[in-house]
N, C-alpha and C positions, 0 to 999 in steps of 0.2 A: 145288237149282237154283243154278248158278254166279252169283256176283255180277257185275253189269254192269261192263264194262270202263270205266275212268276216261275221262272226256271228254278229248280232246286239248286241250292248253293253247292259248290264242289265239296266232296268229302275231305275231312282233314287229312293232311299228309301223315301226321303222327298223332295217335291217341294214347294218352296215359290214363289208366283206369285204376283208381284206388291203390296207388303204389305206396308202400311203406318200407321202412328200413330200420332194423333194430341192431344195436351192438350190445351184446351181453344183456344187461337189464335196462339199457337206455334206448328209448325210441327217438331217432333223429329225424324221421320222416313218417308222417301218419296220414294215410288215406288221401293222397294227392291225385286229383282227377283234372286233366288238362288236355286241351287240343291245340295242335300247331298246324297252321295252314301253309301251303306252298306260297312262296313269294312274300311272306310277311316277316317283320322283325318283332319278335316277342321279347320284351324286357322281363327279366327275372330278377327280382330284387327282394331285399329284406336285410335284417341285421346279421352280423356274423353269428354263425351257429343256427341260423334259421332253416338250413337244409338246402340252400341253393346249389352248392357244389356237390352234395350227395345226390340230388336229383339229376344233375347234369352228368355225373359219372355213371349213374344207372342207365341213362339214355345212351351213353357212348360206350357201354360195355366194360367200364373200369371196375364196377362193383355190382353184384347181383342184388335185386330187390328181395326183401324178405317176404313180401306178399304183393298182390296186385299184378297187373300185366300191362303190356303195350302192344299196339298194332301200328305197323308202318305200311302205308298205302294199302290198307285193308288186310294185310297179312300179319300173323303173329310175329312179334319181334321181341326176342330175348337174347341179345348178343352175350356170348360167354367171355368175350375178350374185346379189347380195343380194335385189334386187327379184324375181327369178325364184323364189328360195327362199321369200320371203314370200308369193308367189302360191300356193305349195303349203302355206302355213300353218306354215312353219319360220322362226322369228324368233330374234334374238339381241340381248341387252343386253351391249354390249362394255365392257371395262374402260376403254378410251379412249372418252370420250363422243362421240356423233355429233350433238349438238344444234347448231343454228345460232344463235350468240350474239346476232346482230342482230335475230332474230325474237322474238316474244313466246312465253310458255309455251304459250298456246293454239295459236298457229300451228305450233309445233314438234310438239305432240301430234297434230295433224290434218294434218300436212304431206302433200301428195299427195292429200288428200280434203277440201279446204277447202270448206265450204258456200257456195254462191253462187247468185245469181239474175241471169240475163242478164249474167253476167260480173262482177257486183258482189259483193264479199264480204259475207256476212250475219254481222256480228260478234255479234249477239245469239245466234244459233244456235251459232256457233263457241264463244263463251264458255260457253254452257250445256252443250254437249257436253264441253268441256274440264273444267268443274267435275265432271261425272259421272266422267270418267276419273281426275281427281286424287283424288276421294273413294275410289276403289278402293284407293289406296295410302296413305290417311290424310293427304292434303295439302290439306284444305279451307281452310287458312289462307293459301294462296298465291293471289294475284290472277292470273287467267289472262292479264290484259293486261300483266303484268310482263315486260320484256325478260329473256331468259335470262341475259344478261351481268351482270345485277344480282343473281343468285342466288349463294349459296355453292356450292362444288363438291359438297357433300353433298346439297343440295337439287337441284342439276342431276342428280345420280345418280338421285334419286327420280323426277324428271320423265322421265328416260330409261327407267326401268323402267315407269312408267305408260304411256308411249307404245307399249310393246310388249305391253300387256295387251289384246289384241284378241280379239273373239269368234270369229274364224276360226282362231285359233292351234291347231296340232296338236302342235308341238314348240317349246318355249321353252328357249333356251340362255342361262344367266345366268353371265357371266364376272366373278367377284369382285364380286357385286352389293352386298355389305355392307361393302366396304373403307372407305367413307366414312360409313357409317351408324352411328347409336347404337342402343342396345337398343330404344327405342321404335319407330324406323323399321324396324328389322329384324323386329320382331314384326308390324307391318303387312304386310311383304313375305311372311313365312311364312304368315300368314293367307290371303293371296291365292294363294300356291302351293297350299295345301290345297284351296281352291275350284277351282283349275284342274285338279289331279289328280283331284278328285271327278267332274269331267265328262270325264275321259279324256285330258287333255293330258299329254304326257310332258315332264318337266323334266330337262335336263342342267345340273347345278349345279357350276360350277367354283369352288373355293375352297381357301384355305390355312387357314381357320379350322376346325380339326378338330372343335371342340365344336359348331359349327353343323351340320356334316355328320352328326354323331351324332343331332342333333335331328330332322332332316327327311328324310334319305336312306334309301331302301330298300336300295340296293346301292351299292357303291363300286368304281370302276375306277381302278387305280393305274398311272400311266405313269412310266417312268424311262428317260432317255436316248432318247426317241422310241419305246420299245417298251412294249407292254402287259405289266405284271408280274403283276397279279392282278385278278380280278373277284370280289368277295366280298359276302355279305349284311352289311349294316351292323350288324344286331342281334348283340350279343355281341362285337363287335370293339372291343378296347380302343384308346385313343389311342396308347399306346406301340407296339402292334403295327402300327398304321397308319403311324406315323412311321418305324418300322424298314423297312417295305416301300417307303416313299417315298425315304428318304435312305440306307438301308443301315446306320444307326446309331441309337443312342438320343440324344435331346436332353434336357438336364436342365431341370427345373422350377425357376424362380428365385423363385417366389412367397414362399417362407419365408426368403429371404436376410436377413441383418442389415442395419441401416441403415448407410450409409456415413458416416464421420466428416465433419462439416460444417466447412469452413474459414471464413475471413472473408467478409463480404459483398463481392461483385464488382459487382453492379448493384442499385440501390435504386430502385424505381418508386413514385411518389407521385401518386395521383389522376389518372392519365392517362386520357384519354377522347377520343372522337370521336363527336359526335352521340349517338344512342341506341344505336349499335352496340356501343360500349365505354363503360361509364359509371363513371368515377372509380375505376379499378382501382389498388390499391396492393399491392406484393409485393416481396420481396427474393430475389435469387438468390445462393447461396453457392458458393464454390469447392469442388469435389470432390463435389457432390451433384447429383442429378437431381430437378428440380421438375416433376412431371406436371401437366397441365391436362386436366380432363375436362369434359364438358358435352354437351348435345344439339346436333343440327344447328341452326345459327342462333343459338347461345348467345353468340357473339362470340369464340370461341377463335382462329380464324384472323385475325380483325380485330385482336385484341390483338397477335398475333405480328407482323403487318404494321406496326403502330404502333411496336413495339420495334425493328424493323429499318429504319424510315424509308421503307417502301414506301408508307405512307399517313402524312399529317401529323396529329398530334393537335391538337385545338383547346383543350386544357387539360391541366394536370398537368406533370410533369417526370420525368426519370430522372437518376440520379447514378451515375457509374462510379467505382469505387475501384481504384487500381492502385498497385503498389509504386513507390517513387521511382526505383529503378534500372532499371525496365522500359523498353525501347525499343519502337518501334512494331511491330517484327517479332519481338520476343522470344517464345519459347514460354511457355505458362502454367507457373507454378511449382507445385510440389506443395503440398498444404494446410499441412504443417508449416512449410515454408520461408516461406510467405506469412504465417502467423500471427506469425512473428518479424520481419517486415519492415514498416517504417513505410509507410503508404499515403497517397496523395494522392487527393482527390476532385474530380471534374469534373462540375458540374451542367449538364444540357442541357434548358433549358425547352422544353416541348412535344415533346420527343424529337428524333431526328435529322431533318435536312432531306431526306436522301436515303439510299438503300441504300449508296452509295459512302462517305458520311460514317460510316455505321455500321460498314462493313468497316474503314475506316481506324482506327476506335476500338477494333477488336478484337472485333466482333460478326459472327457468321456465321449463315447460314440454310439449312436443308434444307427446301425448299418442299413443300407438299402435292401440287402438280401438277408433277412433275419434267419431263414432256414439253413442256409449253407454257411453264413458268416457270423451270425449273432446268437445262435442257440444250440444247445445240445439236446436234440429232439427226443432222444431215448431217455434222458434224465428227467427227474421230477422238477416241478416248479421251484421247490425249495433249493435245489442245487443250482439252477440257472440264476435265481435271484440273488444268491449270496456269493456267487463265484467271483464277483468283483473285489471282495474284501473278506477273505477267509479268516484273517486275524481277528476280525470283529466278532466272530462266532466261535472262537477257539480259546481254550484255556490250557496253558502249558503244552501247546502243540497238538491238543486233542479237540476235535470238533465237538461242540455242545449242541446235540440234536434238539434238546428242549428249547434252547435259546433260538436256534434256527427256526424252529416251528413257530414260536411266538412272533418273531420278526416277520416271517413270511405271511402269517395270518393277517398281520397288520397291513402288509402290502396288498393282499387280496381284497381287504375291505376298502382301503384307500383308493385303489384303482378299479374297483368293481370288476375283478377278474372272475369270469364265469368258469368254475371248475368244481370237481368233486371235493378235492382237498389239495393241500400243498404238495402231496405225494403223487399227484397225477402227472404222468409224463407230458411234457410240453407238446410233443408231437400229436397228442390227442385233442389239443385245443384248436379252436377256430383261429383264423389269421389275426383278427383284432385282439383276441385274448393273448396270443403269442406276443404281439407287439407290446402289450401292457407288461408282460413279464420282462421284456428288455428294459422298459422304463423302470421297473422295480429294481433292477440291478443298479441303476444310478440314483435311486433313493437310498439303497443300502450303502453305497459309497458316494457321499456327496462330492460333487465336482464343481469347480468354479466356471468351467467352460464345457458346454455340452454341444457336440456336433450331431446334427440330425439329418440323415440322408433319406429322403422320402419316408418320413415317420408315419404317415397314414396310408401307405400303400396297401391296398386290399382291405381297408378298414371301413366298416359301415358308418352311417351318419351318427348313430347313437354313440358308438365307441369313439368315433372321431371327436365328438363334442367333449367326451371325457378326457381324451388326450389333450385337446386344446386347453381344457381347464387345468390340467397338470402342468402344461407349459406356462400358463399364466402364473400358477403358483410358484414354479421355479424361477421365473423372471422376477416375481415379487420378492423372492428371497435374495435377489441380487446376483443370480447366475447370469452369465453371458451365453446366449443361445445362437447358434448358427444353423439355419434350417434350409436345406435344399429341397425343392419340390418342383415337379413337373406341372402341378396344378396352380395356375396363376391366381385363381380365385382364392385358393388356400393361402398363398403368400400375401395377397392383398388384404385378407382378413386378419392374419396373425402377425405380420412383420411390422417393425417400426421403420426399418430401412430395407430396401431391396437392391442388391447388387446383381447385375446381369453379366453372365459369362457368354462369350462368343469366340469360337476358334481358340480356346485356351486362354483368353484374355478377359480380365474384368473391365468391361468397356464403359460401364456407367453405374452410379449408385444414386438411387432415388430416395428421398425422404417421404414419410407418410404424408399424404395430401398432395404430393407432386406427381405421382404416377397415374397412369391409366393403362388399361390392357393394351391399347394401341402403342403407347410409348415403350412399354416393356418388350413387346414383340418386335418393334422397330430396332431396338438396341440388340436384341437376341439375334436378329438376322444380319446385323451390320457387318461384322467381320466374316461371317459364314459366306456372305455374298461378295466379299472382297471390296466393299464399297466404303469402308471406313477404317480408320486407325483407332486405337484406344482413346486417344485424346479427342478425336473428332466425333466419335460415337456419342459421347455425352451431349455434345451440342446438337447433333443431328436428330437425337431422339426427342428433343423438346419441340413443342409446338404451342400456338396460342392457347390450345385447349388443355395443355399439360405443361406446367412450369418446368424450367430446366432442372435436371438432376444435379445433385452435389457432385463434387469431384470423386473420381473412382478411388482415391486414396483417403477419403474422408474417414 
């Protein structure tokens, strides 16, 4: 008796058929055909500008396709707006947050369905529902009555994710959801993804963090230059293979690099603090090295950077700048060997700089964590954004020299491999990775002795990330002191010479290259958050036979 024929596989939940998107004379998406099944995680990856966000926005009704079509559960699907897509159960957590900063966490979570009676908001019901929603993503510690503007960007990212975890969701698109999250928050998110897929929700997961894709994705779709290159099972696919499909070349692993030679101290920070957010942090930044800063969301990493740059004013402590006697305000940083042989002068700044302008004049630069709202003028061209840090260098007699500006910016475009039509293209039209390179160009235009980097590769693909790493290497080689905050421990372990760990506003440990492990860094990060350690004991408790003890937190 013949064996029964195998059952037909279930029809895809979403079918994308030859979808394309054009802007003016530029094609950003070209003939993408793809199927998404219920209950699966489909990873969508590729370099910045490959078309990932454009395809996601078409699916979620944020932008219309120029050609092609889609079917959802067998029915024609062409949402004209995000609201219409959400009515069909298709939701998106965007890389650019959509929260209303003047509203509370609870009001943002239930916006559009606020509980009321006779037109009066029922705050007790609102806050109870918000707490339930926050608990899904491990945010029980956040007060629902807190204005969103008072949260750090990592916490805002978690609130944005929680807002989209609705019971009627059929497809959830996550665009770089962990770019600002630490391992603990990422674990909460992955647990929730597992629950969603178990009840048949399809997940489209857009990310450049390849180790995450290998953990949670069933299949991976690779885009390159707006075209679909491959759709492959994730199982058995190596990271190197995936990178080659994304960028067409291998990208080297820097984790086992030697320590850079450390030059003299450029900035010495003593007991700086602001309320409970940053509590009496002491550290030294040396010429020619990268000092990494790790920690959980809310640990005080960004707040520390803002104090050092004068964006917030410290209420205690001081910082001291050390500079060669012969250095002028605009002189580029010297290399480490030259600095070592040069007598330095020290300038102490009680409570830190009074403003970012004062910090810039003293030779301090900042690559902010939120480039779109804090780092760039999106409507202005690359030329304006790149030269904004030092207009006097492109002026003569008080008049801007456009030809000089143009030549300088063309050089930055070549040096940083910025993908653009010209230096006159508005920055808002660039992909995230290329926008970040424009921010770097600003500090090439105005050389600084200390560069503070807060999540410098957020939302940046592996190819652009390698180019940014090369630029950081070049800056360190010139003798600049770099302080780099990152939620990605692998990134810090690859790039940093020392890693300081923040916990509950304190710098609890500093590890030298070769002394750390991922486990020891995480143990230090959790120490004060869990109330188990003091700053002095954290350094001791984070060591183990497998990882040598870190250096002093004031090293």
